[in-house]
C-alpha positions in Angstrom: 128.9 138.3 129.5 128.7 139.4 133.1 130.2 142.4 134.9 131.0 140.3 138.0 134.3 138.5 137.7 133.4 135.7 140.2 130.2 134.9 138.3 132.1 134.7 135.0 134.6 132.4 136.7 131.9 130.2 138.1 130.2 129.8 134.7 133.5 129.2 133.0 134.4 126.4 135.4 131.0 124.8 135.1 131.2 124.8 131.3 134.8 123.5 131.4 133.6 120.5 133.5 131.1 119.8 130.7 133.9 119.7 128.2 133.1 123.2 126.7 135.3 126.2 126.3 134.0 129.8 126.7 135.2 133.3 126.0 134.4 135.8 128.8 133.4 139.5 128.5 132.5 142.1 131.1 131.0 144.7 128.9 128.8 145.0 125.8 131.8 146.4 123.9 134.0 143.4 124.7 131.1 141.1 123.7 130.6 142.8 120.4 134.4 142.6 119.7 134.4 138.8 120.4 131.3 138.3 118.2 133.1 139.8 115.2 136.2 137.6 115.7 134.7 134.2 116.2 131.6 132.0 115.7 129.8 130.7 118.8 127.2 128.1 119.5 125.7 129.7 122.6 125.6 133.2 124.1 124.9 133.7 127.8 124.6 137.3 129.0 123.6 139.2 132.1 120.9 141.8 131.8 122.9 144.6 133.4 126.3 145.5 132.0 128.4 148.7 132.7 128.0 150.1 129.2 124.6 148.8 128.3 122.2 146.0 128.9 121.5 142.4 127.8 118.6 143.4 125.7 120.9 145.5 123.5 123.1 142.4 123.0 120.1 140.2 122.3 118.9 142.5 119.6 122.4 143.0 118.1 122.8 139.2 117.8 119.4 138.8 116.4 120.2 141.3 113.6 123.8 140.1 112.9 124.0 136.4 113.9 120.5 135.0 113.6 121.6 131.3 114.2 123.2 132.1 117.6 121.0 131.1 120.5 121.0 133.6 123.4 120.0 133.0 127.0 119.9 135.8 129.6 120.6 136.0 133.3 118.1 138.0 135.3 118.1 139.2 138.9 115.8 137.3 141.2 112.2 138.5 140.9 112.9 140.6 137.8 110.6 138.6 135.5 109.7 141.7 133.5 113.3 141.7 132.2 113.1 138.1 131.3 109.9 138.5 129.4 111.3 141.5 127.5 114.4 139.4 126.6 112.3 136.5 125.3 110.3 138.9 123.2 113.5 140.4 121.9 114.7 137.0 120.7 116.3 135.2 123.6 115.4 131.5 123.8 115.6 131.0 127.5 116.7 132.7 130.8 118.3 131.9 134.2 117.5 133.7 137.4 120.1 134.8 139.9 121.5 133.2 142.0 122.3 130.9 139.1 121.4 127.3 139.7 124.3 125.3 138.1 121.8 122.4 137.6 119.6 124.6 135.6 122.6 126.0 133.7 123.7 122.5 132.7 120.2 121.6 131.5 120.0 124.8 129.5 123.4 124.2 127.9 122.6 120.5 127.1 119.4 121.6 125.4 121.5 123.6 122.9 124.5 121.3 122.5 122.6 118.0 122.1 120.8 119.4 119.1 121.7 117.7 115.8 123.4 120.4 113.7 121.5 119.3 110.6 118.2 118.9 112.3 116.0 120.9 114.6 113.8 123.8 113.6 116.0 124.8 110.7 115.9 121.4 108.9 112.1 121.2 109.2 111.2 124.7 108.4 108.7 123.5 105.8 107.3 120.8 108.0 104.4 122.9 109.4 102.9 123.1 105.9 102.1 119.4 106.2 100.1 119.9 109.4 98.1 123.0 108.6 96.6 122.9 105.1 95.5 125.9 103.1 96.8 128.8 101.0 94.7 131.6 102.5 96.6 134.6 103.7 95.6 133.8 107.3 96.9 130.3 107.2 100.1 131.3 105.5 100.7 133.8 108.3 100.1 131.1 110.9 102.6 128.8 109.3 105.2 131.5 109.1 104.7 132.3 112.8 105.0 128.6 113.7 108.3 128.4 111.9 109.6 131.3 114.0 108.2 130.0 117.3 109.8 126.6 116.7 113.2 128.2 116.8 112.6 129.8 120.2 111.9 128.5 123.7 109.8 131.4 124.7 106.4 130.7 126.2 103.6 130.9 123.6 100.0 131.7 124.2 97.7 130.4 121.4 94.3 132.1 121.0 91.3 131.2 118.8 87.9 129.7 118.8 87.1 126.2 119.8 88.0 123.7 117.0 90.4 126.1 115.2 93.4 123.9 115.7 95.2 125.3 118.7 96.6 121.9 119.9 97.7 121.1 116.4 99.6 124.4 116.2 101.2 123.6 119.6 102.3 120.2 118.5 103.9 121.7 115.3 105.8 124.2 117.3 107.1 121.4 119.5 107.8 118.9 116.8 109.8 121.3 114.6 111.7 122.9 117.5 114.7 122.1 119.7 112.6 119.9 121.9 111.0 117.8 119.2 112.6 114.6 120.3 111.3 115.0 123.8 107.8 114.5 125.3 104.8 116.7 124.3 102.3 116.5 127.2 98.8 118.1 126.5 96.7 118.9 129.5 93.1 120.0 129.5 93.0 122.3 132.5 89.2 122.3 132.6 88.9 118.5 132.9 90.9 118.0 136.1 89.0 118.2 139.5 90.2 121.1 141.6 91.2 118.8 144.5 93.5 116.8 142.3 95.2 119.5 140.4 98.3 119.9 142.5 99.1 116.2 142.5 98.3 115.9 138.8 100.6 118.8 137.8 103.5 118.2 140.3 103.2 114.6 141.4 103.0 113.2 144.9 105.0 111.1 147.4 103.9 107.8 148.8 101.6 108.2 151.8 100.9 111.9 151.2 97.2 111.1 151.1 94.8 108.2 151.2 95.4 106.1 148.1 99.0 107.3 147.4 100.6 103.9 147.6 103.7 104.8 145.5 105.6 107.9 144.4 104.2 109.4 141.2 105.3 112.0 138.8 103.1 114.8 137.5 102.7 116.5 134.2 105.8 118.7 134.7 108.0 115.6 135.3 106.4 113.8 132.4 107.2 116.7 130.0 110.9 116.9 131.2 113.0 118.3 128.4 109.9 118.8 126.2 106.8 120.8 126.1 103.8 121.1 128.5 100.7 122.3 126.6 98.1 123.8 128.9 94.8 123.8 127.0 92.0 125.9 128.3 94.3 127.5 130.8 91.6 130.0 131.7 89.8 127.3 133.6 92.5 127.0 136.3 91.2 128.1 139.7 93.1 131.1 141.3 94.8 128.9 143.9 96.3 126.7 141.2 97.3 129.7 139.2 99.6 130.8 142.1 101.3 127.4 142.2 101.7 127.3 138.4 103.2 130.8 138.4 105.8 129.7 141.0 106.7 126.5 139.1 107.2 128.5 135.8 109.1 131.2 137.5 111.4 129.1 139.6 111.6 126.1 137.2 111.2 123.9 140.2 108.3 121.9 141.6 107.5 120.3 144.9 105.5 117.0 144.9 102.5 116.8 147.2 103.9 115.4 150.5 107.5 116.2 149.5 109.9 118.3 151.5 112.2 119.5 148.8 111.8 121.0 145.4 113.2 119.4 142.2 114.2 121.2 139.0 112.0 120.9 135.9 112.9 121.8 132.4 109.8 122.3 130.3 108.6 124.7 127.7 105.1 126.1 128.4 102.6 126.6 125.6 99.1 127.6 126.7 95.8 128.0 124.9 92.3 129.2 125.5 89.2 130.2 123.6 88.4 132.8 126.3 89.7 136.3 126.5 92.3 136.2 129.2 92.7 140.0 129.2 89.0 140.3 130.1 89.4 137.7 132.9 92.4 139.6 134.3 90.4 142.8 134.5 87.6 140.9 136.2 90.0 139.4 138.7 89.5 135.8 137.6 93.0 135.3 136.2 96.2 136.5 137.7 97.9 139.3 135.8 101.4 138.1 136.6 100.6 134.6 135.3 99.0 136.2 132.2 102.2 138.1 131.4 104.3 135.0 132.0 102.2 132.9 129.6 101.7 135.6 127.0 105.3 136.3 126.0 104.4 135.6 122.3 100.8 135.3 121.1 99.7 133.1 118.2 96.2 133.7 116.9 94.5 130.8 115.1 92.0 132.0 112.5 88.5 130.7 112.4 87.4 128.7 109.4 85.2 131.6 108.3 88.4 133.6 107.7 89.8 130.8 105.5 86.8 129.9 103.3 89.0 129.5 100.2 90.8 126.7 102.0 87.6 124.7 102.6 87.6 122.7 99.3 91.1 121.4 100.0 90.4 120.7 103.7 87.1 118.9 102.8 88.9 116.8 100.2 91.7 115.7 102.6 89.4 115.1 105.5 87.0 113.0 103.4 89.9 110.9 102.1 91.3 110.4 105.6 87.9 109.6 107.2 87.2 107.1 104.5 90.6 105.4 104.8 90.1 105.1 108.6 86.7 103.5 107.9 88.2 101.0 105.5 86.7 102.6 102.4 89.4 102.9 99.6 87.0 104.7 97.3 85.3 107.5 99.2 82.4 109.4 97.5 83.4 112.7 96.0 81.9 116.1 97.0 79.5 117.5 94.4 80.0 121.2 93.4 76.8 122.2 95.3 78.2 120.5 98.4 81.5 122.4 98.2 79.6 125.6 97.7 77.4 124.9 100.7 80.4 124.2 102.8 82.1 127.5 101.8 79.0 129.4 102.6 78.4 127.8 106.0 79.7 129.8 109.0 81.2 126.8 110.9 80.9 128.0 114.5 82.8 124.8 115.4 85.5 125.5 112.9 87.6 122.6 111.5 86.4 120.2 114.1 82.8 120.8 113.0 83.8 120.4 109.3 85.2 117.0 110.2 82.1 116.0 112.0 79.9 117.1 109.1 81.9 115.1 106.6 82.0 112.1 108.8 78.2 112.1 109.1 77.8 112.6 105.4 80.1 109.7 104.6 78.2 107.4 106.9 74.8 108.3 105.5 75.5 108.8 101.8 74.7 105.5 99.9 76.1 106.6 96.5 79.4 107.8 95.3 78.6 111.5 95.4 78.0 113.7 98.4 75.5 116.5 97.6 74.6 119.6 99.6 71.5 118.0 101.1 73.6 115.1 102.4 75.6 117.5 104.6 72.6 118.3 106.8 74.0 121.7 107.6 72.1 123.6 110.3 70.1 126.6 109.0 70.2 128.2 112.4 74.0 128.7 112.1 73.6 131.0 109.1 71.4 133.3 111.1 73.8 133.5 114.0 76.9 134.1 111.9 78.5 137.5 112.8 81.0 139.3 110.6 83.7 140.6 113.0 86.2 143.3 112.3 88.5 142.3 115.2 92.1 141.7 114.1 91.6 142.2 110.4 92.3 145.0 108.0 89.5 147.2 106.5 89.9 145.3 103.1 89.6 141.9 104.8 86.6 143.1 106.8 84.8 144.4 103.6 85.7 141.1 101.8 84.2 139.1 104.6 81.0 141.2 104.4 80.8 140.8 100.7 81.5 137.1 100.8 78.8 136.6 103.4 76.2 138.5 101.3 77.0 136.4 98.2 76.8 133.2 100.2 73.5 134.1 101.6 72.1 135.1 98.2 73.3 131.7 96.7 71.7 129.8 99.6 68.4 131.6 99.1 68.5 130.9 95.3 69.7 127.3 95.7 73.0 128.1 94.1 71.5 129.8 91.0 74.0 132.5 90.3 71.8 134.4 87.8 69.0 134.7 90.4 71.6 135.5 93.1 73.0 138.4 91.0 69.5 139.8 90.6 68.9 139.5 94.4 72.1 141.4 95.1 71.4 144.0 92.5 74.5 143.3 90.4 75.1 141.9 86.9 75.9 138.2 86.4 79.3 139.2 85.1 80.0 141.3 88.2 78.9 138.5 90.5 81.2 136.0 88.7 84.1 138.4 89.0 83.5 139.0 92.7 83.2 135.2 93.4 86.5 134.6 91.6 88.2 137.4 93.6 86.9 136.1 96.9 87.8 132.5 96.2 84.1 131.3 95.9 84.6 128.7 93.1 82.0 126.6 91.5 
């Protein structure tokens, strides 16, 4: 769909050379009429049409033909429109003047998908990568299912150790690019003077030690996903270059004279608050909006306490298996209760470390609370945050923390804990059951 006849003809000829046939429309009305008459495998639309805009068409297709992928064509420099289209449901975009090379890559990414595979066939796969039945974890899995069917840039937020990279891998593995590379980059671990060559590659002789041509992260992730972990650590100079690479979908190697096209999906993550960094001038606002098309928030382990018994069981079995122990010790009830009451500032990563230490130091076949060696200081530092939760969730968190603290003080004696809290034993038992604090 494009109101310029020459552009429609150019796109039609390009697709024909790829062995594909296309129907052409110059208005939203014509496009809607075609959509009611036939089934299509791809929709490509301009953002500006005489009787409407591309966003209207994206939303219409999203409501009426959910399985039809839509890509939009935007005017050069109109990235706000591209971002709006991706948020509305488009899976990718092309900038004018349209690069035929980029067009062919976009079309191939759709038409080479196995019709019985991709995101739709593995809609339940994320469940195997993120365990737990808590509302917060169910919401994350549902969001990952949706993101896997899109190519829009994703920004993953959450505390350190909350599973941001695992979520990124699940989005990639269950999406259209799952058979292509997934390249994870820790932006805070690369020296500033090497960043450009690491990201974009370099030509032979471009600097001392450059004895051969070398590809960078963008080329290594071709056709797949580039995961930028701790993206907030990028210096401003590199942020400018990254912004251009994402916007133009082209990179120039260090020492090179020409740019080369790159086809990657960007997923970024950070435990820092990028909005605050933008306000302080430490992160570019235009790059922030480019990365933050769709946000996925990973919950802390404190928000998923009811999942801790299952997580602990699976992690214990896995750690024991990796250590060559076919019969790992089991977690005693007091150990499970201690884990559920512990705030875990390091989240799942800290839980794994605690269990690995306990398995290494426990001589018997039962791990008890004392064997976990949980830090008392962490209990004192644990805050109860109301950010991003409903009033009921916030009150439940406060109540859960109060009960856990009382149980810790009374060494898991529920009768004594009830007295300390000023409630009856029956009331305490009811509250523990409601909040998922099992024996």
